[in-house]
C-alpha positions in Angstrom: 147.9 99.9 -48.1 146.3 98.7 -44.8 144.6 95.2 -45.0 141.5 95.4 -42.8 139.1 92.6 -41.7 135.5 93.4 -40.8 133.5 90.8 -38.8 129.8 91.2 -39.7 128.0 91.7 -43.0 125.1 93.9 -42.0 124.6 97.6 -42.1 127.5 98.7 -40.1 129.8 96.3 -41.6 128.9 96.8 -45.2 129.0 100.8 -44.8 132.3 100.4 -43.2 133.6 98.2 -46.1 132.3 100.8 -48.6 134.0 103.7 -47.0 137.3 102.0 -46.3 137.4 100.9 -50.0 136.7 104.5 -51.0 139.8 105.6 -49.0 142.0 103.0 -50.6 142.2 100.4 -48.0 142.1 96.5 -48.8 138.8 95.2 -47.1 137.7 91.7 -46.2 134.4 91.0 -44.7 133.6 87.7 -42.7 130.1 86.9 -42.2 128.7 83.9 -40.0 125.6 83.5 -42.2 126.0 81.4 -45.4 124.9 84.4 -47.5 123.9 87.9 -47.2 121.3 88.3 -44.5 117.9 89.1 -46.0 114.6 89.8 -44.2 114.4 91.7 -41.1 112.0 94.3 -39.9 111.4 98.1 -40.6 114.3 100.4 -39.9 114.7 104.3 -39.8 117.2 106.4 -41.5 117.3 110.0 -40.0 119.3 113.2 -39.7 123.1 112.7 -40.2 122.6 109.1 -41.5 120.7 110.5 -44.5 123.7 112.6 -45.4 126.0 109.5 -45.2 123.4 107.6 -47.5 123.5 110.6 -49.9 127.4 110.6 -50.0 127.3 106.9 -50.9 125.1 107.8 -53.9 122.3 105.7 -52.4 119.7 108.1 -51.1 117.5 107.9 -54.2 117.5 104.2 -54.0 116.8 104.1 -50.4 113.8 106.4 -50.9 112.6 104.1 -53.7 112.5 101.2 -51.3 110.6 103.1 -48.7 108.0 101.2 -46.8 105.5 104.0 -47.4 103.6 103.1 -44.4 100.3 105.0 -44.0 98.7 104.3 -40.7 98.9 102.6 -37.3 95.7 101.3 -35.9 95.4 100.3 -32.3 92.8 97.5 -31.3 91.5 95.8 -28.2 91.5 92.1 -27.4 88.3 91.8 -29.5 89.8 93.5 -32.6 87.8 96.6 -32.1 89.7 99.8 -33.1 90.4 102.0 -30.2 92.8 104.6 -31.7 94.8 105.6 -34.8 97.9 107.5 -35.7 99.7 108.4 -38.8 102.6 106.1 -39.5 105.1 109.1 -39.6 104.2 110.0 -36.1 104.1 106.4 -34.9 107.6 105.9 -36.1 108.8 109.3 -34.7 109.6 110.3 -38.3 109.4 113.9 -39.8 110.5 115.8 -42.9 113.0 113.8 -45.0 113.3 110.7 -42.6 113.1 107.3 -44.4 111.7 104.0 -43.4 113.1 100.9 -45.2 113.2 97.2 -44.6 116.5 96.2 -43.3 116.9 93.4 -46.0 116.4 96.0 -48.7 119.0 98.3 -47.2 121.4 95.4 -46.7 121.2 94.6 -50.5 121.8 98.1 -51.6 124.8 98.4 -49.4 126.3 95.1 -50.5 125.8 96.2 -54.2 127.4 99.5 -53.5 130.6 97.9 -52.3 131.1 96.5 -55.8 133.9 94.1 -56.7 136.5 95.8 -54.5 135.6 94.0 -51.2 136.5 90.4 -50.4 133.6 88.4 -48.8 133.9 85.3 -46.7 130.5 83.7 -45.8 129.7 80.8 -43.5 132.6 81.5 -41.4 133.5 83.4 -38.1 136.5 84.3 -36.1 137.6 82.1 -33.3 140.7 83.7 -32.0 142.7 86.9 -32.3 146.4 87.3 -31.6 147.9 90.8 -31.9 151.6 91.1 -32.9 153.7 94.2 -33.7 153.0 93.6 -37.4 149.2 93.0 -37.2 146.4 90.7 -36.0 146.6 87.1 -36.5 143.2 85.7 -37.1 142.0 82.1 -36.7 138.6 81.2 -38.4 136.3 78.4 -37.7 136.4 77.1 -41.4 139.2 79.1 -43.2 142.9 79.1 -43.1 144.4 81.6 -40.4 145.4 84.9 -41.9 147.1 88.1 -40.6 145.5 91.7 -41.1 146.7 95.0 -40.1 143.5 95.9 -38.3 140.3 94.1 -37.3 136.8 95.7 -36.8 133.8 94.1 -35.1 130.6 94.9 -36.8 129.0 91.9 -35.5 126.0 93.2 -33.5 124.8 93.2 -29.9 126.3 89.8 -29.1 129.6 90.6 -30.8 132.1 87.9 -30.9 135.0 90.3 -31.7 134.0 92.3 -28.6 134.2 89.1 -26.5 137.4 88.0 -27.9 139.2 91.4 -27.7 137.5 93.3 -24.8 136.1 90.5 -22.4 132.7 89.1 -21.2 129.6 90.4 -22.8 127.9 91.0 -19.3 130.4 93.8 -18.6 129.0 95.8 -21.6 125.5 94.7 -22.5 122.8 96.4 -20.3 119.4 94.9 -20.3 116.5 97.6 -20.4 114.0 95.3 -18.7 112.2 94.4 -22.1 112.3 91.8 -24.8 111.3 91.8 -28.6 110.5 89.1 -31.0 110.0 89.6 -34.7 109.3 87.1 -37.6 107.5 86.9 -40.8 103.8 85.5 -41.0 101.3 85.2 -43.7 99.4 88.5 -44.2 96.0 86.9 -43.3 94.6 90.4 -42.4 95.6 91.7 -45.9 97.3 94.7 -44.5 98.5 97.2 -46.9 101.1 99.7 -45.6 99.3 99.4 -42.3 100.4 98.7 -38.8 98.1 97.0 -36.3 98.9 97.2 -32.6 97.3 95.4 -29.6 98.3 96.8 -26.4 98.0 94.9 -23.0 99.5 95.5 -19.6 103.2 94.8 -19.8 103.1 93.6 -23.4 102.3 94.7 -26.8 101.7 92.7 -30.0 101.9 94.1 -33.5 101.5 93.1 -37.2 102.4 95.0 -40.2 103.0 94.7 -44.0 104.4 97.2 -46.4 102.1 95.9 -49.2 104.9 94.2 -51.0 104.4 90.4 -51.2 102.0 88.1 -49.4 103.5 88.2 -46.0 103.6 90.4 -43.0 105.8 90.8 -39.9 104.6 89.9 -36.3 106.1 91.8 -33.4 105.9 90.9 -29.7 107.0 93.3 -27.2 107.1 92.6 -23.4 108.6 93.8 -20.2 110.6 91.1 -18.2 113.5 90.6 -16.0 116.5 89.0 -17.7 115.5 85.6 -19.3 117.6 82.6 -19.4 117.6 80.6 -22.8 119.9 79.4 -25.5 120.3 82.0 -28.1 121.0 79.2 -30.7 117.8 77.1 -29.7 114.9 78.7 -31.6 112.6 75.9 -30.4 113.2 76.9 -26.8 112.8 80.6 -27.6 109.4 79.9 -29.4 108.0 78.0 -26.5 109.1 80.8 -24.1 107.3 83.3 -26.3 104.2 81.1 -26.7 103.9 80.7 -22.8 104.4 84.5 -22.0 101.5 85.3 -24.5 99.2 82.5 -23.8 95.7 83.7 -23.2 96.1 87.1 -25.0 93.4 88.2 -27.3 93.2 89.6 -30.7 95.2 87.8 -33.3 97.8 86.6 -30.9 97.0 82.8 -31.0 97.1 82.9 -34.8 100.4 84.6 -34.9 101.8 82.2 -32.4 100.7 79.3 -34.5 102.2 81.0 -37.5 105.5 81.5 -35.5 106.3 77.6 -35.8 107.0 77.9 -39.5 108.6 81.4 -39.5 111.9 81.2 -41.4 113.3 84.1 -39.7 112.3 83.9 -36.0 114.1 86.5 -33.8 114.0 87.0 -30.1 116.3 89.0 -28.0 116.4 91.5 -24.9 116.1 95.0 -25.6 119.7 96.2 -24.4 122.2 98.8 -24.9 126.0 98.4 -25.2 128.0 100.9 -23.1 131.7 100.9 -23.2 134.5 103.4 -22.0 136.5 102.6 -25.2 135.7 101.1 -28.6 139.2 100.1 -29.5 141.8 98.0 -28.0 145.3 97.9 -29.9 144.6 97.0 -33.5 140.9 96.0 -33.0 137.9 98.2 -32.8 134.1 98.1 -32.8 131.5 99.8 -34.7 127.6 99.8 -34.7 125.7 97.8 -32.3 128.9 95.8 -31.3 130.2 99.2 -29.8 127.2 101.2 -28.9 123.9 99.4 -29.5 121.1 101.9 -28.5 118.5 99.3 -28.8 115.4 98.9 -31.1 113.6 101.4 -28.7 115.7 104.3 -29.7 114.9 103.9 -33.4 118.4 105.0 -34.1 120.4 101.8 -34.4 120.6 101.9 -38.1 121.6 105.6 -38.2 124.3 105.1 -35.7 125.7 102.1 -37.8 125.8 104.3 -40.9 127.3 107.3 -39.3 129.7 105.4 -37.0 131.0 103.3 -40.1 131.6 106.7 -42.1 133.4 108.3 -39.3 135.5 105.4 -38.5 136.7 104.9 -42.0 137.4 108.8 -42.5 139.3 108.9 -39.3 141.5 106.0 -40.2 142.0 107.6 -43.7 143.2 110.8 -42.2 145.3 109.0 -39.7 147.5 107.8 -42.6 148.7 104.5 -41.0 148.6 105.7 -37.3 145.6 103.4 -36.3 145.9 104.4 -32.6 145.3 108.1 -33.7 142.5 107.1 -36.1 140.7 105.1 -33.4 141.1 107.9 -31.0 139.6 110.5 -33.4 136.8 108.1 -34.2 135.8 108.0 -30.5 136.1 111.6 -30.1 133.8 112.5 -32.8 131.2 109.8 -32.1 130.8 109.8 -28.3 128.4 112.6 -28.0 126.3 111.4 -30.9 126.0 108.0 -29.4 125.1 109.2 -25.9 122.4 111.5 -27.2 120.8 108.6 -29.3 121.1 106.1 -26.3 119.1 108.5 -24.1 116.0 108.1 -26.3 115.5 104.4 -25.5 114.2 104.6 -21.9 111.6 107.2 -22.5 110.4 105.5 -25.7 110.0 102.3 -23.9 107.4 103.9 -21.7 105.1 104.6 -24.6 105.8 101.3 -26.3 105.0 98.9 -23.5 102.4 100.3 -21.0 102.1 99.0 -17.5 98.4 99.1 -16.7 94.9 99.0 -18.3 94.4 102.6 -17.1 97.6 103.7 -19.0 96.4 102.1 -22.1 93.0 103.7 -21.8 94.5 107.2 -21.3 96.9 106.8 -24.3 94.0 105.9 -26.5 91.9 108.7 -25.3 94.7 111.1 -26.0 95.1 109.7 -29.5 91.3 110.3 -30.3 91.5 113.8 -28.7 94.6 115.0 -30.3 93.2 116.0 -33.7 90.7 118.2 -32.1 93.1 120.2 -29.8 94.1 123.7 -30.9 97.8 123.0 -30.2 98.0 119.6 -31.8 101.0 120.7 -34.1 103.0 121.7 -31.1 102.2 118.4 -29.2 103.3 116.4 -32.3 106.6 118.5 -32.4 107.2 117.6 -28.8 106.9 113.9 -29.6 109.4 114.2 -32.5 111.8 116.7 -31.2 114.0 114.6 -29.0 114.7 112.0 -31.8 115.4 114.9 -34.3 117.8 116.6 -32.0 119.6 113.2 -31.3 119.6 112.3 -35.1 121.5 115.5 -35.9 123.8 115.6 -32.9 127.0 115.3 -35.1 128.3 117.0 -38.1 129.1 114.9 -41.1 132.5 116.3 -42.2 134.6 115.5 -45.2 137.5 113.1 -44.7 140.6 113.3 -46.9 143.4 110.7 -47.0 146.7 112.7 -46.7 148.8 112.8 -50.0 151.8 110.4 -49.6 
């Protein structure tokens, strides 16, 4: 029975742990955080990823934790409503698509792994050395151990990718935008409502699912690559405050609340593009291998599907990890490419360049309900993401009989 180490305890890592355990592997998950990562923002599960959730027996629970968002309202600098859109259309969702908070999904996935997975929290990998027998892993806090395989499921700034494949700058491609999200008091008393304040080159939002007394603030802006310390939250908060200084609507109040946010997050909107997702006995999955960026709306779905496919291919390879990794890349490559294509076009509508573009977009929103071809127009909005979300067939994987 192969012994596999997964670095990263979020969606990709937890899903991979579930399926590897199902296929009979011994699984250890190492996570840098001191406990399961809670919080986070709204995420979507679509297409093939819904089938993976169903096969895990989690789809009903996922639906029970749906955000149930109802409407997106657009406002100007003085807070006056200038446009509305259904939450489904705003999120590019249709049919059975589900929106859930990342923290809720993480808890469901963690519970599903049961007692058959070893978790090591508050630790990280510092070195990897491959031998004919396996991978010798050195940890920041734990005793070194040897595993048959190591999988990096540790996100956009993957530590495993840096150790096994090389410098991050070779693989992470900045899309010319940044995003910041954090928890704030729900002073607008929003209930399953998203508020958006568009301005040239930047967009500010606030939403609440109606659960609890808090909300999420979101700042999106176009920019060249920014220089800052990813571990220095105070520096990042000052950078964001300076960039949005002088903005209207609720921006000053949200920036004030930022100082006490327990989960402040800021990063570039970037994609990971690699020719290969494996090297020897080390492989990557989810954002570490093929981040599509938040602008694609498909990062979570890629993580769920990628983890399912990787575990299945390793099971079918019956101990030949090279064959398993090769099959994983063959099956996932087209799906990844189709979903990464979504980001650039989506960004054009998320951050508008000029006041004229904002006025035109709001005019179209007000006009759409009265147009005879409105249903077809809506279909054209959702069609690209639907096609990308279903651009892979979820097949059954069987571990060969010994």
